[in-house]
Legacy VTK file of the C-alpha trace (Angstrom):
# vtk DataFile Version 3.0
C-alpha trace
ASCII
DATASET POLYDATA
POINTS 243 float
-105.517 31.314 26.657
-106.328 30.254 23.095
-110.140 30.158 23.012
-110.249 29.323 19.293
-108.165 26.212 19.952
-110.824 24.865 22.326
-113.378 24.886 19.509
-111.148 23.405 16.815
-108.918 20.905 18.659
-111.209 17.839 18.364
-111.070 17.950 14.569
-107.253 18.141 14.537
-107.098 14.570 15.833
-107.116 12.038 12.985
-109.168 9.646 15.113
-111.671 12.184 16.415
-114.682 10.411 14.900
-113.910 7.070 16.547
-112.853 8.621 19.870
-115.849 10.917 20.258
-118.250 8.468 18.619
-117.333 5.773 21.131
-117.563 8.342 23.909
-121.067 9.315 22.784
-122.185 5.682 22.864
-120.615 5.096 26.290
-122.319 8.205 27.673
-125.691 6.622 26.836
-125.093 3.429 28.825
-126.286 3.558 32.462
-123.453 3.212 35.014
-120.841 2.895 32.252
-121.463 6.550 31.428
-119.233 7.447 34.395
-116.347 6.653 32.026
-117.333 9.660 29.914
-116.754 11.950 32.901
-113.377 10.264 33.323
-112.673 10.896 29.644
-113.234 14.629 30.153
-110.755 14.539 33.039
-108.299 12.961 30.598
-108.768 15.882 28.201
-108.109 18.393 31.007
-105.040 16.436 32.066
-103.667 16.228 28.506
-104.186 19.950 27.886
-102.466 20.811 31.165
-99.595 18.538 30.155
-99.495 20.151 26.659
-100.121 16.838 24.919
-100.155 17.341 21.115
-103.427 15.365 20.787
-105.594 16.154 23.843
-108.335 13.628 22.974
-107.439 10.479 24.966
-107.793 6.972 23.586
-110.202 4.503 25.184
-107.579 1.913 26.132
-107.907 2.467 29.912
-111.656 2.248 30.289
-111.513 1.058 33.898
-109.387 4.086 34.905
-111.786 6.476 33.198
-114.725 4.733 34.870
-113.157 5.095 38.321
-112.354 8.765 37.692
-115.981 9.374 36.753
-117.263 7.383 39.725
-115.076 9.359 42.146
-116.312 12.646 40.680
-119.905 11.455 40.951
-119.353 10.648 44.629
-117.829 14.068 45.236
-120.702 15.765 43.407
-123.215 13.864 45.516
-121.561 15.124 48.688
-121.667 18.709 47.399
-125.374 18.249 46.585
-126.258 16.871 50.039
-126.997 20.249 51.706
-129.701 21.045 49.134
-131.076 17.499 49.161
-131.425 17.648 52.956
-133.090 21.072 52.820
-135.563 19.909 50.149
-136.489 16.936 52.327
-137.739 19.292 55.088
-140.681 20.941 53.210
-141.556 17.610 51.606
-141.800 16.045 55.065
-143.982 18.928 56.314
-146.249 18.595 53.247
-146.622 14.859 53.774
-147.415 15.353 57.465
-149.975 18.088 56.719
-151.668 15.747 54.251
-151.962 13.081 56.909
-153.537 15.313 59.571
-155.814 17.186 57.142
-158.112 14.177 57.070
-159.118 14.902 60.644
-161.734 17.655 61.106
-160.089 18.821 64.321
-156.632 19.091 62.713
-157.692 20.412 59.300
-156.800 24.032 60.095
-153.355 23.037 61.377
-152.784 20.881 58.304
-153.615 23.803 56.002
-151.232 26.114 57.853
-148.464 23.526 57.690
-149.066 23.118 53.957
-148.794 26.890 53.424
-145.626 27.007 55.539
-144.125 24.168 53.501
-144.868 26.071 50.271
-143.130 29.222 51.515
-140.210 27.165 52.805
-139.888 25.332 49.500
-139.759 28.658 47.595
-137.019 29.948 49.912
-135.035 26.725 49.484
-135.466 27.008 45.701
-133.885 30.489 45.789
-131.029 29.229 47.969
-130.623 26.229 45.667
-130.300 28.444 42.587
-127.633 30.545 44.305
-125.847 27.403 45.510
-125.965 25.976 41.993
-124.397 29.137 40.590
-121.579 28.950 43.139
-120.989 25.279 42.298
-120.899 26.085 38.568
-117.958 28.381 39.376
-116.160 26.026 41.750
-116.740 22.703 39.967
-114.428 23.248 36.959
-111.559 24.124 39.318
-112.360 20.982 41.319
-112.058 19.063 38.039
-108.685 20.692 37.387
-107.423 19.761 40.852
-108.651 16.195 40.430
-107.021 15.952 36.990
-103.780 17.119 38.562
-103.787 14.967 41.721
-106.180 12.109 40.937
-107.444 11.634 44.512
-110.894 11.856 46.106
-109.512 14.245 48.728
-108.424 16.701 46.028
-112.112 17.343 45.240
-112.546 19.029 48.621
-109.563 21.389 48.710
-111.814 24.435 48.679
-109.128 26.754 50.040
-106.929 25.915 47.055
-109.912 26.220 44.712
-110.579 29.796 45.864
-106.859 30.559 45.752
-106.541 29.349 42.152
-109.535 31.434 41.074
-108.325 34.593 42.819
-104.742 34.271 41.523
-105.832 33.514 37.949
-109.123 35.396 37.759
-108.636 36.587 34.179
-107.986 33.126 32.761
-110.653 31.500 34.889
-113.516 33.849 34.076
-112.564 33.805 30.398
-112.915 30.008 30.422
-116.050 30.105 32.603
-117.726 32.794 30.501
-116.976 31.025 27.223
-118.203 27.701 28.608
-121.435 29.406 29.674
-121.901 30.941 26.218
-121.239 27.575 24.565
-123.693 25.818 26.868
-126.498 28.359 26.502
-125.908 29.080 22.809
-125.513 25.435 21.876
-128.585 24.505 23.893
-130.699 27.155 22.164
-129.530 26.112 18.694
-130.095 22.409 19.366
-133.494 23.147 20.916
-134.564 25.233 17.908
-133.426 22.622 15.374
-135.149 19.871 17.371
-138.352 21.912 17.370
-138.181 22.261 13.582
-137.319 18.657 12.724
-139.647 17.363 15.438
-142.599 17.957 13.133
-141.302 15.160 10.897
-142.422 11.828 12.423
-139.757 9.212 13.185
-136.935 10.591 11.024
-137.172 14.030 12.607
-137.123 12.551 16.090
-134.080 10.419 15.267
-132.270 13.421 13.793
-133.151 15.465 16.882
-131.830 12.842 19.296
-128.642 12.404 17.263
-128.097 16.163 17.141
-128.608 16.454 20.901
-126.083 13.672 21.520
-123.457 15.018 19.116
-123.945 18.595 20.304
-123.703 17.554 23.947
-120.465 15.648 23.339
-118.918 18.556 21.455
-119.887 21.143 24.082
-118.448 19.057 26.920
-115.090 18.498 25.198
-114.861 22.246 24.520
-115.609 22.817 28.231
-112.866 20.374 29.213
-110.318 22.001 26.895
-111.110 25.509 28.148
-110.492 24.529 31.754
-107.504 22.428 30.791
-106.014 25.668 29.479
-106.918 27.381 32.734
-105.205 24.580 34.661
-102.087 24.907 32.523
-101.940 28.631 33.299
-102.667 28.107 37.003
-100.024 25.398 37.439
-97.476 26.685 34.949
-94.024 25.119 35.488
-95.478 22.722 38.092
-95.621 19.081 36.916
-98.741 16.939 37.199
-98.880 14.804 40.346
-101.685 12.393 39.470
-102.058 9.277 41.585
-100.991 5.986 40.077
LINES 1 244
243 0 1 2 3 4 5 6 7 8 9 10 11 12 13 14 15 16 17 18 19 20 21 22 23 24 25 26 27 28 29 30 31 32 33 34 35 36 37 38 39 40 41 42 43 44 45 46 47 48 49 50 51 52 53 54 55 56 57 58 59 60 61 62 63 64 65 66 67 68 69 70 71 72 73 74 75 76 77 78 79 80 81 82 83 84 85 86 87 88 89 90 91 92 93 94 95 96 97 98 99 100 101 102 103 104 105 106 107 108 109 110 111 112 113 114 115 116 117 118 119 120 121 122 123 124 125 126 127 128 129 130 131 132 133 134 135 136 137 138 139 140 141 142 143 144 145 146 147 148 149 150 151 152 153 154 155 156 157 158 159 160 161 162 163 164 165 166 167 168 169 170 171 172 173 174 175 176 177 178 179 180 181 182 183 184 185 186 187 188 189 190 191 192 193 194 195 196 197 198 199 200 201 202 203 204 205 206 207 208 209 210 211 212 213 214 215 216 217 218 219 220 221 222 223 224 225 226 227 228 229 230 231 232 233 234 235 236 237 238 239 240 241 242
């Protein structure tokens, strides 16, 4: 893997300003922002296919939108277990609030409220662990979707684990670098925003622009890193994306 390439490749494209600038604007528009997720899939696909200019054009907006929408649907399904678990303590809390108004049920309501608090803490711990696991699996899911282009490909967990185990070195290099970029970039952007935030209006505008530009750059680096992983994992196996 060429980690340095992931950081420099956007600027090697002569149209990088227009491509990423338009992407940044699209990512701000509700609903339409799904196309930005589809754009990242396009980067992964181009890197896997060794395209000389991995940054896609925006000429197939509807295709990018559908790719992003499909990935959103898949992500929602993966999030359902935690959403359902969170609903349980919230329901108990709401019920305890209702019965606490009665003098005869006040003690029971307090116990239910305490139980809901303990349950919520336990679910929070499980949710953090689940989120960590998803952060490992999700990029490989993206790679599989970029390769096959079907909703079903997002749920091939056996193949996901197989790809990680057979290409552990490449995968954890990409995953580790993406984590460093995310955390490091976030800290830098947060610090700069804190400094310029003391300047009314102009500072706020600069901060928002920096957050947007930094976010776009970090996500395209992420896509390129895992595009390289996908190329290694599927070396000598052609892409089989759906029409």
